[in-house]
C-alpha positions in Angstrom: 92.5 125.1 25.3 89.4 127.1 25.1 90.2 130.6 24.0 87.6 133.6 24.0 87.5 137.2 24.2 86.5 138.2 27.7 82.8 138.1 27.5 79.4 137.0 29.2 79.8 133.2 29.1 77.7 130.8 27.3 75.4 128.6 28.8 76.7 125.3 29.8 75.1 122.0 28.1 74.5 119.4 30.6 75.1 116.7 28.2 78.9 118.2 27.5 78.9 118.8 31.7 78.9 115.2 31.9 80.2 113.9 28.7 83.2 116.1 29.2 84.0 114.7 32.4 84.0 111.1 31.0 85.9 111.8 28.0 88.6 113.1 30.0 88.6 110.2 32.4 87.1 112.3 35.4 84.6 110.1 36.6 86.3 106.7 35.4 88.4 106.6 39.0 85.8 107.8 40.9 82.9 105.2 39.6 85.5 103.0 40.5 86.8 104.2 43.8 83.2 104.0 45.0 82.0 100.4 43.4 82.8 98.8 46.8 80.3 101.1 48.6 76.7 100.4 49.0 73.9 102.4 50.0 73.4 100.4 52.9 75.0 97.6 55.0 74.2 95.7 58.5 76.2 97.0 61.2 77.7 93.9 63.3 77.6 95.9 66.4 73.4 96.9 66.2 72.4 94.5 63.8 70.8 97.4 62.3 71.1 98.7 58.4 73.8 101.1 58.1 74.3 103.9 55.9 76.9 104.7 53.1 77.3 108.2 52.3 79.9 109.2 49.6 81.6 112.2 49.8 83.4 114.3 47.4 87.0 115.5 48.9 89.8 118.4 48.2 93.3 118.1 49.0 92.9 121.0 51.2 90.0 122.7 53.4 87.4 121.1 55.9 87.2 118.1 53.8 90.5 117.3 53.7 90.9 118.0 57.4 87.6 116.0 58.0 89.4 112.8 55.9 92.7 112.9 57.6 92.2 113.5 61.0 89.8 110.6 61.4 87.7 112.0 64.0 84.7 113.1 61.2 84.5 109.5 60.4 84.3 107.6 63.8 81.5 110.3 64.7 79.3 109.4 61.8 79.9 105.4 62.5 78.8 106.0 66.0 75.3 107.3 64.0 75.3 104.3 62.0 76.7 106.1 58.7 79.5 104.7 56.8 81.7 107.5 55.1 83.1 106.3 51.2 85.5 109.2 50.3 85.3 110.2 46.5 88.2 112.2 45.2 90.6 113.9 45.8 89.1 116.7 43.4 91.2 119.7 42.3 88.3 122.0 42.0 84.7 122.2 42.5 83.4 121.7 38.9 84.2 117.6 38.7 83.0 117.6 42.1 79.7 118.5 41.2 80.1 116.5 38.0 80.4 113.4 40.6 77.1 114.1 42.0 75.4 114.5 39.2 76.6 111.2 37.7 75.5 109.7 41.1 79.2 108.4 42.0 79.0 110.6 45.1 76.3 112.0 47.4 77.8 115.4 48.3 80.2 117.8 46.4 83.7 119.0 48.5 82.3 122.5 49.2 83.6 124.7 46.9 83.1 127.7 44.9 79.3 128.8 45.0 79.6 130.3 41.8 80.4 126.6 40.2 77.6 125.0 42.1 74.9 127.8 40.3 76.4 127.5 37.1 76.1 123.5 37.5 72.4 124.2 38.4 72.0 126.5 35.6 73.2 123.6 33.1 70.4 121.4 33.9 72.1 119.7 37.1 69.0 118.7 39.5 71.0 119.8 42.6 70.6 121.2 46.0 72.5 123.9 47.8 72.8 122.2 51.5 75.3 124.9 53.0 76.6 128.6 53.1 80.3 128.8 53.9 82.0 132.5 54.4 85.7 133.2 55.3 87.3 136.7 56.2 90.5 135.6 54.6 90.7 134.9 51.0 93.6 134.2 49.0 92.1 133.6 45.5 94.7 135.9 42.8 95.7 137.0 39.7 99.2 135.5 39.5 101.9 136.5 37.0 105.4 135.8 36.3 108.2 138.0 36.8 109.2 137.6 32.8 106.1 138.8 32.0 106.7 142.1 33.2 103.3 142.6 34.1 103.1 144.7 37.5 99.8 145.5 38.0 96.1 144.8 36.9 95.8 147.7 34.0 99.0 145.5 32.8 96.4 143.0 31.7 95.5 145.0 29.1 96.0 143.0 25.7 96.9 139.9 27.5 95.7 136.4 27.8 94.6 135.1 31.3 93.6 131.7 32.6 90.5 131.2 34.0 88.1 128.4 35.1 84.8 129.3 33.3 82.0 130.3 35.2 84.3 129.7 38.4 85.9 131.5 41.0 89.0 132.2 38.5 86.6 133.9 36.1 84.8 136.1 39.0 88.1 137.4 40.2 89.3 138.4 37.2 86.3 140.2 36.2 85.9 141.8 39.4 89.7 142.8 39.0 89.0 144.5 35.6 85.9 146.0 36.9 87.8 147.5 39.6 90.3 149.3 37.4 87.9 150.1 34.8 88.8 147.9 32.3 86.6 146.5 29.4 86.3 142.9 29.2 86.9 143.1 25.7 90.7 144.4 26.2 92.0 141.2 27.9 91.2 137.3 26.8 90.1 134.8 28.8 91.6 131.3 28.3 89.2 128.4 29.9 91.2 126.1 31.2 91.0 124.0 34.4 93.5 124.2 37.1 95.6 121.1 36.1 96.0 122.3 32.2 96.4 126.0 33.7 99.2 125.7 35.2 101.4 124.2 32.5 100.1 127.0 30.2 101.0 129.6 32.5 104.4 128.3 33.7 105.5 127.7 29.9 104.2 131.4 28.5 101.4 130.4 26.9 99.0 132.5 28.9 100.1 135.8 30.7 98.4 135.4 33.9 96.2 132.8 35.9 93.6 133.5 38.2 93.6 130.8 40.7 92.8 129.8 44.2 93.8 127.3 46.9 97.1 126.3 48.2 97.9 126.6 44.2 98.3 130.1 44.6 101.1 129.7 47.4 102.7 126.6 45.6 102.9 128.7 42.7 104.5 131.5 44.3 107.1 129.7 46.4 107.8 127.0 43.3 107.9 129.7 40.2 108.3 132.5 41.6 104.9 133.8 40.6 103.3 137.2 42.2 99.8 138.0 43.0 98.6 140.9 41.3 95.1 141.0 42.8 93.8 139.0 45.9 90.4 138.4 46.7 90.0 139.8 50.2 92.7 142.1 50.1 91.5 144.1 46.9 87.6 143.6 47.0 85.4 145.7 49.2 83.4 142.2 50.4 83.1 138.6 49.6 81.2 137.8 46.5 82.0 134.5 45.9 81.1 131.7 48.6 81.2 128.0 49.1 78.8 125.3 49.5 78.4 121.5 49.4 75.9 120.4 46.7 73.9 117.2 46.6 71.1 116.1 44.2 67.4 117.1 44.8 66.3 113.4 45.1 69.2 112.6 47.4 67.9 115.8 49.7 64.6 114.8 49.5 65.0 111.0 50.7 67.8 111.5 53.1 67.5 114.7 55.1 68.8 112.8 58.3 72.3 111.6 56.8 72.6 115.1 55.1 72.1 116.5 58.8 74.6 114.3 60.3 76.9 114.8 57.6 77.0 118.6 57.7 76.5 118.9 61.7 79.8 116.7 61.7 81.6 119.1 59.1 80.6 122.1 61.5 82.7 120.1 64.3 85.7 119.8 61.6 85.4 123.4 60.1 85.8 125.1 64.2 88.6 122.7 64.8 90.5 123.8 61.7 89.8 127.4 62.7 91.3 126.7 66.1 94.1 124.8 64.7 95.3 126.3 61.4 98.8 125.8 61.5 98.2 121.9 62.4 95.5 121.4 59.6 98.1 123.2 57.1 100.9 120.8 58.3 98.5 117.7 58.0 96.9 118.7 54.5 100.7 119.5 53.1 101.9 115.9 53.9 99.0 114.8 51.2 99.3 117.7 48.7 103.3 117.4 49.1 104.2 121.0 49.2 107.1 122.7 49.6 108.3 124.0 53.0 108.2 127.6 51.6 104.8 127.0 50.3 103.7 125.9 53.9 105.2 128.8 55.3 103.4 131.0 53.0 100.0 129.3 53.4 100.5 130.4 57.0 101.7 133.7 56.6 99.1 134.7 54.3 96.1 132.9 55.5 96.8 133.3 59.4 93.6 134.4 61.2 91.1 132.8 58.9 88.1 132.0 60.5 85.6 130.4 58.3 81.4 130.2 58.8 79.8 127.2 57.9 76.0 127.1 58.0 74.0 124.3 57.4 70.9 124.5 56.2 70.8 128.1 54.9 69.4 130.7 57.0 67.7 133.6 55.2 70.6 136.2 55.9 72.6 133.7 53.8 70.3 133.3 51.2 70.2 136.9 51.1 73.6 137.1 50.4 74.1 134.2 47.8 71.6 135.9 45.7 73.4 139.2 45.6 76.6 137.1 44.5 74.4 135.5 42.0 73.1 138.5 40.7 76.7 140.0 40.4 77.8 137.1 38.6 74.9 137.2 36.0 75.4 140.9 35.5 78.9 140.8 34.8 78.5 137.6 32.6 80.4 134.8 35.0 76.4 133.2 35.1 74.8 132.9 31.9 71.4 134.0 33.6 69.6 135.4 36.7 69.1 132.3 39.0 66.3 132.3 42.0 68.7 131.1 44.7 65.9 130.1 47.1 64.7 127.6 44.7 67.9 125.7 45.2 68.9 126.4 48.8 68.0 124.1 51.6 66.6 125.4 54.6 65.7 122.4 56.5 66.9 118.7 56.6 
């Protein structure tokens, strides 16, 4: 458990970035899952070489919808592109690790903060897309037994966050809103899989977490949100993006365009069929009926926009986000987003 007083994060080391994933066994099953896929194979129907693309996916969101519906794979197959799914990943960092380690070609489209941190850590990466949403439920959760009922109640407490990620960002933003110095709390840097048990057992007092885990914690453990992104922040500061390797982007532009265009179709379907997509993904995630009901209640009316490639406006927004993350210690240093955001394929 990495425990530090909340302060500007240290720069991530690239060797540790990959080595930690290998030590934790994150990449081993991924590599095995991809070992049967090859970059190119011959299509019996057309006699032409088919391209195989390895796509990271999560258990919810647009990649889950694309995988579970089946339309996505068929539409790409019609363009002579075969899909190998890699995952599921619990958060964006291991998805990016798979891309850096060349066991996936595209991450699952998670937090832009994590993507920028990976680039700063030495990952030779490109950002392929800009994803924004009007409803965002990333929250700081507490348990009733903690006695904490508001953000000021976090003073002197331990908060589980994913380092240089969405969890840390929300925690920092919440403390700033209530004029609480970072030195007044302790960040415990944990990935979601480790943060959950620490939170439920009382080893940490609060958990800054994202995705359907928020509603699962509320439904199954009685957790309560004392701060939620789109409810308590005046504007969106963290976005989402699909990440690829720079060398892959330079030589596979047509494939990237086809994949991201197909994801746009899935995102439009998800926006128009939100309840159906929740039910579909819940079967895979094995969510309780109460958690499913909470997701539908809290995220009703969500409209997510997926731009690929980046527009000038997208770059401006993500640069503003990166600047905020840097000045608030979430990202170790300044980054020029325009150097890494793809504006064409």
